[in-house]
C-alpha positions as CSV (number, residue, x, y, z in Angstrom):
1,M,7.3,-23.4,14.3
2,L,3.5,-24.0,14.4
3,K,3.6,-24.1,18.2
4,S,5.5,-20.8,18.1
5,L,2.8,-19.2,16.0
6,T,-0.1,-20.5,18.1
7,D,1.5,-19.5,21.4
8,G,2.8,-16.1,20.2
9,G,1.5,-12.6,19.5
10,I,-0.3,-13.6,16.2
11,A,-2.6,-16.0,18.1
12,R,-3.3,-13.4,20.7
13,A,-4.5,-10.9,18.1
14,L,-6.5,-13.5,16.1
15,R,-8.5,-14.8,19.1
16,H,-10.8,-11.8,18.9
17,R,-13.6,-12.4,16.4
18,N,-14.2,-8.8,15.4
19,Y,-10.5,-8.3,14.7
20,R,-10.4,-11.5,12.6
21,N,-13.4,-10.2,10.5
22,Y,-11.8,-6.8,10.1
23,V,-8.4,-8.0,9.1
24,G,-9.9,-10.6,6.7
25,G,-12.0,-7.9,4.9
26,D,-9.1,-5.5,4.9
27,G,-6.8,-8.2,3.4
28,I,-9.2,-8.8,0.5
29,S,-9.3,-5.1,-0.1
30,L,-5.5,-4.8,0.1
31,I,-5.1,-7.5,-2.6
32,G,-7.3,-5.4,-4.8
33,N,-5.3,-2.3,-4.0
34,W,-2.1,-4.0,-5.1
35,V,-3.8,-5.3,-8.2
36,Q,-4.7,-1.8,-9.1
37,R,-1.4,-0.3,-8.1
38,V,0.6,-2.6,-10.4
39,A,-2.0,-1.9,-13.2
40,I,-1.6,1.8,-12.8
41,G,2.1,1.6,-12.9
42,W,2.1,-0.6,-16.0
43,L,-0.6,1.6,-17.7
44,T,1.5,4.7,-17.0
45,W,4.6,3.0,-18.6
46,E,2.6,1.9,-21.7
47,L,1.2,5.4,-22.2
48,T,4.4,7.3,-21.7
49,H,7.6,5.1,-21.4
50,S,8.9,7.8,-19.0
51,G,10.5,7.5,-15.6
52,L,9.4,11.1,-14.9
53,W,5.7,10.2,-15.5
54,L,6.0,7.2,-13.2
55,G,7.1,9.6,-10.5
56,I,4.4,12.1,-11.4
57,V,1.6,9.5,-11.2
58,A,3.0,8.1,-7.9
59,M,3.0,11.6,-6.5
60,A,-0.5,12.3,-7.9
61,E,-1.9,9.7,-5.4
62,L,0.4,10.7,-2.6
63,F,0.5,14.5,-2.8
64,P,-3.1,15.0,-1.6
65,S,-2.1,13.2,1.6
66,I,0.1,16.2,2.5
67,F,-2.9,18.5,2.6
68,C,-5.7,16.1,3.5
69,A,-4.2,13.6,6.0
70,L,-4.3,15.7,9.1
71,L,-7.8,16.8,8.3
72,G,-8.8,13.1,7.9
73,G,-7.2,12.4,11.3
74,A,-9.1,15.3,12.9
75,L,-12.3,14.0,11.5
76,A,-11.6,10.5,12.9
77,D,-11.0,11.9,16.4
78,K,-14.2,14.1,16.2
79,H,-16.7,11.7,14.5
80,D,-17.7,8.0,14.2
81,R,-14.5,6.4,12.9
82,R,-16.4,3.4,11.4
83,M,-18.8,5.5,9.3
84,I,-15.9,7.7,8.0
85,A,-14.1,4.5,6.9
86,I,-17.2,3.2,5.2
87,W,-17.9,6.3,3.2
88,A,-14.2,6.6,2.2
89,E,-14.3,3.0,1.0
90,V,-17.4,3.7,-1.1
91,L,-15.7,6.7,-2.8
92,L,-12.6,4.5,-3.5
93,L,-14.9,1.9,-5.0
94,L,-16.3,4.5,-7.4
95,Q,-12.8,5.7,-8.3
96,A,-11.8,2.1,-9.3
97,L,-15.0,1.7,-11.4
98,A,-14.3,5.0,-13.2
99,L,-10.8,3.8,-14.1
100,A,-12.2,0.5,-15.3
101,L,-14.8,2.1,-17.5
102,L,-12.4,4.6,-19.1
103,T,-9.9,1.9,-19.8
104,W,-12.5,-0.5,-21.3
105,T,-13.9,2.3,-23.6
106,G,-10.4,3.4,-24.7
107,L,-10.9,6.9,-23.4
108,I,-8.1,6.7,-20.8
109,D,-5.0,8.9,-21.3
110,I,-2.3,10.1,-18.9
111,W,-4.3,13.1,-17.8
112,W,-7.4,11.1,-16.9
113,L,-5.0,8.7,-15.1
114,V,-3.4,11.5,-13.1
115,F,-6.8,13.1,-12.2
116,L,-8.3,9.9,-10.9
117,T,-5.1,9.1,-9.0
118,V,-5.3,12.4,-7.3
119,L,-8.9,11.6,-6.2
120,R,-7.7,8.2,-4.9
121,G,-5.2,10.1,-2.8
122,V,-7.8,12.4,-1.3
123,F,-10.1,9.5,-0.5
124,N,-7.3,7.4,1.1
125,A,-6.4,10.4,3.3
126,G,-9.9,10.0,4.9
127,S,-9.9,6.2,4.9
128,H,-6.4,5.4,6.4
129,P,-6.6,7.2,9.8
130,A,-10.2,6.1,10.4
131,R,-9.4,2.4,9.6
132,Q,-6.2,2.3,11.6
133,A,-7.8,4.0,14.6
134,L,-10.5,1.3,14.7
135,V,-8.0,-1.4,15.6
136,P,-7.7,-0.4,19.3
137,S,-11.5,-0.9,19.5
138,L,-11.2,-4.5,18.3
139,V,-8.6,-5.9,20.7
140,P,-7.6,-5.2,24.3
141,P,-4.5,-3.0,25.0
142,A,-2.3,-6.0,25.8
143,D,-2.8,-7.4,22.3
144,L,-2.6,-4.1,20.4
145,S,1.0,-4.3,19.2
146,S,0.4,-7.8,17.9
147,A,-2.7,-6.7,16.0
148,I,-0.8,-3.7,14.5
149,A,2.0,-5.9,13.4
150,F,-0.4,-8.6,12.0
151,N,-2.1,-5.8,10.0
152,S,1.3,-5.4,8.3
153,V,1.6,-9.2,7.8
154,V,-1.7,-9.0,5.9
155,F,-0.6,-5.9,4.0
156,N,2.5,-7.7,2.9
157,I,0.7,-11.0,2.0
158,A,-1.4,-8.8,-0.2
159,R,1.7,-7.1,-1.5
160,F,3.0,-10.6,-2.4
161,I,-0.2,-12.0,-3.9
162,G,-1.6,-8.8,-5.5
163,P,1.1,-8.2,-8.1
164,V,0.9,-11.9,-9.2
165,V,-2.9,-11.6,-9.5
166,S,-2.5,-8.3,-11.3
167,G,0.0,-9.8,-13.8
168,L,-2.3,-12.7,-14.6
169,I,-5.4,-10.4,-15.0
170,I,-3.5,-7.9,-17.2
171,A,-2.0,-10.7,-19.4
172,H,-5.3,-12.6,-19.8
173,L,-8.1,-10.1,-19.3
174,G,-6.6,-6.7,-19.8
175,I,-5.8,-3.7,-17.5
176,A,-9.4,-2.6,-17.2
177,S,-10.3,-5.9,-15.5
178,A,-7.6,-5.3,-12.9
179,F,-9.4,-2.0,-11.9
180,A,-12.8,-3.8,-11.8
181,Y,-11.3,-6.5,-9.5
182,N,-10.2,-3.7,-7.1
183,A,-13.7,-2.2,-7.1
184,A,-15.2,-5.6,-6.1
185,S,-12.7,-6.0,-3.3
186,F,-13.8,-2.7,-1.8
187,L,-17.4,-3.9,-1.7
188,V,-16.4,-6.9,0.4
189,F,-14.6,-4.7,3.0
190,I,-17.6,-2.3,3.1
191,L,-19.9,-5.2,4.0
192,V,-17.4,-6.3,6.8
193,L,-17.3,-2.8,8.3
194,L,-21.1,-2.5,8.3
195,R,-21.5,-5.8,10.3
196,M,-18.5,-5.3,12.6
197,Q,-18.8,-4.7,16.4
198,M,-16.3,-2.8,18.5
199,P,-16.1,-4.2,22.1
200,Y,-13.0,-2.2,23.2
201,I,-14.0,1.3,22.3
202,E,-11.5,3.8,23.8
203,Q,-12.9,6.0,26.5
204,F,-12.0,9.6,26.1
205,T,-13.7,13.0,26.0
206,R,-14.1,14.5,22.5
207,K,-13.2,18.1,22.8
208,H,-15.5,20.7,21.2
209,Q,-12.8,22.3,19.0
210,S,-12.7,23.5,15.5
211,L,-11.0,21.1,13.0
212,Y,-8.2,23.7,12.7
213,A,-7.7,23.7,16.4
214,Q,-7.7,19.9,16.5
215,M,-5.1,19.7,13.7
216,A,-2.9,22.3,15.5
217,E,-3.1,20.3,18.7
218,G,-2.0,17.2,17.0
219,L,1.0,18.8,15.5
220,R,2.0,20.3,18.8
221,Y,1.7,16.9,20.5
222,I,4.0,15.3,17.9
223,A,6.6,18.0,18.0
224,G,6.7,17.9,21.8
225,H,6.9,14.1,22.2
226,A,10.5,12.8,22.8
227,G,9.8,9.6,21.0
228,I,7.0,10.1,18.5
229,G,8.5,13.1,16.8
230,P,11.9,11.7,16.1
231,M,10.4,8.3,15.0
232,L,8.2,10.1,12.5
233,L,11.2,12.0,11.2
234,L,13.1,8.7,10.8
235,L,10.2,7.2,8.9
236,T,9.9,10.3,6.7
237,L,13.5,10.3,5.7
238,T,13.8,6.6,5.0
239,S,10.5,6.7,3.1
240,V,11.7,9.5,0.8
241,L,15.1,8.0,0.2
242,V,14.5,4.2,-0.1
243,R,10.8,3.3,-0.2
244,P,10.4,4.9,-3.7
245,L,11.8,1.7,-5.0
246,A,8.3,0.2,-5.2
247,D,7.0,3.1,-7.4
248,L,10.0,2.9,-9.7
249,L,9.9,-0.8,-10.4
250,P,8.1,-0.4,-13.7
251,G,11.1,1.6,-15.0
252,Y,13.5,-1.1,-13.8
253,A,11.4,-3.9,-15.3
254,G,11.0,-2.1,-18.6
255,A,14.3,-0.2,-19.1
256,V,16.9,-2.0,-17.0
257,F,16.0,-5.6,-17.1
258,E,13.6,-5.5,-20.1
259,S,11.3,-8.1,-18.5
260,G,7.9,-6.5,-19.2
261,A,4.8,-6.9,-17.1
262,T,5.8,-10.4,-15.9
263,G,9.2,-9.0,-14.7
264,L,7.4,-6.2,-12.9
265,A,5.2,-8.7,-11.1
266,W,8.3,-10.7,-10.0
267,L,10.0,-7.6,-8.7
268,T,7.0,-6.4,-6.8
269,S,6.4,-9.8,-5.4
270,A,10.0,-10.0,-4.2
271,M,9.5,-6.8,-2.2
272,G,6.3,-8.3,-0.9
273,L,8.0,-11.5,0.2
274,G,10.7,-9.6,2.1
275,S,8.0,-7.5,3.8
276,M,5.9,-10.5,4.7
277,V,8.8,-12.2,6.4
278,A,9.6,-9.0,8.4
279,A,6.0,-8.4,9.4
280,F,5.6,-12.0,10.6
281,G,8.6,-11.6,12.8
282,I,7.4,-8.4,14.4
283,A,3.9,-9.8,14.9
284,Q,5.2,-12.9,16.6
285,R,7.3,-10.8,19.1
286,G,4.1,-9.6,20.6
287,R,5.7,-6.7,22.6
288,V,7.1,-3.2,22.0
289,G,10.3,-3.7,24.0
290,G,13.3,-3.5,21.7
291,L,11.3,-2.3,18.7
292,T,13.1,1.1,18.6
293,R,16.5,-0.6,18.2
294,L,15.1,-2.8,15.4
295,A,13.6,0.2,13.6
296,V,16.9,2.1,13.6
297,A,19.1,-0.9,12.7
298,N,16.9,-1.8,9.7
299,A,17.2,1.7,8.4
300,G,20.9,0.8,7.7
301,I,20.0,-2.6,6.2
302,M,17.5,-1.1,3.7
303,A,20.1,1.5,2.6
304,V,22.9,-1.0,1.9
305,A,20.5,-3.4,0.1
306,A,19.1,-0.5,-2.1
307,M,22.6,0.6,-3.0
308,A,23.5,-2.9,-4.1
309,F,20.2,-3.2,-6.1
310,A,21.1,-0.1,-8.0
311,F,24.0,-1.9,-9.6
312,A,22.7,-5.4,-9.6
313,P,24.2,-7.3,-12.6
314,S,21.3,-9.7,-13.0
315,F,17.6,-9.9,-12.7
316,W,17.7,-12.8,-10.2
317,L,20.2,-11.1,-7.9
318,A,18.1,-8.0,-8.1
319,L,15.1,-10.0,-6.7
320,V,17.2,-11.1,-3.7
321,L,18.4,-7.6,-3.0
322,L,14.9,-6.2,-3.3
323,A,13.6,-8.7,-0.8
324,V,16.3,-7.7,1.7
325,A,15.7,-4.0,1.2
326,S,11.9,-4.6,1.6
327,Y,12.6,-6.5,4.8
328,G,14.5,-3.5,6.2
329,I,11.8,-1.1,5.1
330,T,9.1,-3.1,6.7
331,V,10.8,-3.8,10.0
332,T,11.4,0.0,10.3
333,G,7.9,0.9,9.3
334,V,6.0,-1.7,11.3
335,S,8.1,-1.2,14.4
336,G,7.6,2.6,14.1
337,Q,3.9,2.2,13.8
338,A,3.5,-0.2,16.7
339,L,5.6,2.1,18.9
340,I,3.6,5.1,18.0
341,Q,0.2,3.4,18.4
342,S,1.3,2.1,21.8
343,A,2.7,5.5,23.0
344,V,0.0,7.9,21.7
345,S,-2.8,9.3,23.8
346,G,-6.2,7.9,22.8
347,E,-7.9,11.2,22.1
348,L,-5.1,12.1,19.6
349,R,-4.8,8.7,17.9
350,G,-6.5,9.7,14.7
351,R,-4.4,12.8,14.2
352,V,-1.1,11.1,14.9
353,I,-2.0,8.1,12.7
354,S,-2.9,10.5,10.0
355,I,0.6,11.9,10.0
356,Y,2.0,8.4,9.9
357,G,-0.3,7.7,7.0
358,M,0.8,10.9,5.2
359,I,4.4,9.8,5.6
360,F,3.5,6.3,4.4
361,R,1.9,7.6,1.3
362,A,3.4,11.0,0.4
363,A,7.0,10.5,1.3
364,P,7.7,7.7,-1.2
365,G,5.9,9.6,-3.9
366,S,8.1,12.6,-3.3
367,G,11.2,10.5,-3.5
368,A,9.9,8.7,-6.6
369,L,9.3,12.0,-8.4
370,V,12.9,13.2,-7.8
371,I,14.6,9.9,-8.5
372,G,12.4,9.3,-11.5
373,A,13.2,12.7,-12.9
374,L,17.0,12.2,-12.3
375,S,16.8,8.8,-14.0
376,E,15.7,10.6,-17.2
377,R,19.1,12.4,-17.3
378,F,21.5,10.2,-15.5
379,G,20.0,6.7,-16.0
380,W,18.5,4.3,-13.4
381,H,21.6,3.4,-11.4
382,W,23.2,6.5,-9.8
383,P,20.1,8.4,-8.6
384,L,19.0,5.4,-6.5
385,A,22.6,4.7,-5.2
386,I,23.0,8.3,-4.0
387,S,19.6,8.2,-2.3
388,A,20.6,5.0,-0.5
389,L,23.9,6.7,0.6
390,L,21.9,9.5,2.1
391,C,19.8,6.9,4.0
392,L,22.9,5.6,5.6
393,G,23.5,9.1,7.0
394,V,19.9,9.0,8.4
395,W,20.8,5.7,10.1
396,L,23.8,7.3,11.8
397,W,21.7,10.2,13.0
398,A,19.1,7.8,14.5
399,R,21.7,5.7,16.3
400,R,22.7,8.8,18.3
401,R,19.1,9.3,19.5
402,L,18.3,5.6,20.1
403,R,18.4,5.7,23.9
404,R,16.2,8.7,24.3
405,M,13.7,7.4,21.7
406,S,13.5,4.0,23.4
407,A,12.8,5.6,26.8
408,A,9.9,7.7,25.4
409,L,8.3,5.0,23.2
410,E,8.8,1.7,25.1
411,S,8.0,2.8,28.7
């Protein structure tokens, strides 16, 4: 196993010092992000005990992505990507500090929480495309797919560790300390970005266009690409229908399994474990060939596992099913991102990544809002089960387009 890791795609990505520094700083920041995300979910539940409010708060962060993501991508293609990322991280640090102070002083309420979560969504819309568009400047093209997949490994290691850390912080130090922890993690990543060098900067001519013209060009490119457009549609639909599981876990922990903050940490970590295994597998492949087939197949796997989770009779079986669902979600998402990053033209990278980021953030929030609202009326079982059934229909649609998508994305 160790020889496989050192000889495979992961080792090829990590041999580049600037990429190692980047992914290390990003990993620390991502752990902080998951610490805060779990804390926000639990604080929302404590303030409201409402599935609808869980969906509203999830959407509050993700809704700004719909309006700001493409603008963030256009800025990343027009200006210095590293400086955009640095300033966005500074703003995210200040947002986390504001949450910590309001919670420490007892001034926090659901409306303050929604407002600051909206701000986080706006700042993330600028941060995500700039940060992701930096990766091709840190590794040569031959190692790009491995680097992208290893980014997901780090994301999911953080997703596994962060909820555990968050549960410990909340239990022993309080929710405000979880927000302060996240602020400190942003500072580490900012220092890494300031010191980082980019030896493989993509060479392309920056067009002198208005931001509006750049955004329109990006949308036309996506719509006209035989692989990128359908893949983004697949990611959108699966993200709306199954990925909301992560945002709804506080409701399952509190109302279905009655397991409290500790149970929430277990559920979230189970998703992180499944995702981490999936991301390691994709990273170790080190190539894009066959990723389209994997992405489509795992859309079906996530649907079946989510449907079974909806009616899980025990907490421990639910953990296993969550891990399987998360495995499918991650294989589809990481494969899709690696294929898109490999196929996209360099001068449009920021805009296309911004659309991916918008889907990654906004689509689950949309689904969480609908499923959370339906859970208020119909309980926590049937809304998720029906959503998973619709995802099976998406899988059938994608299977029919598999050959055409593969030809466009893997050539």
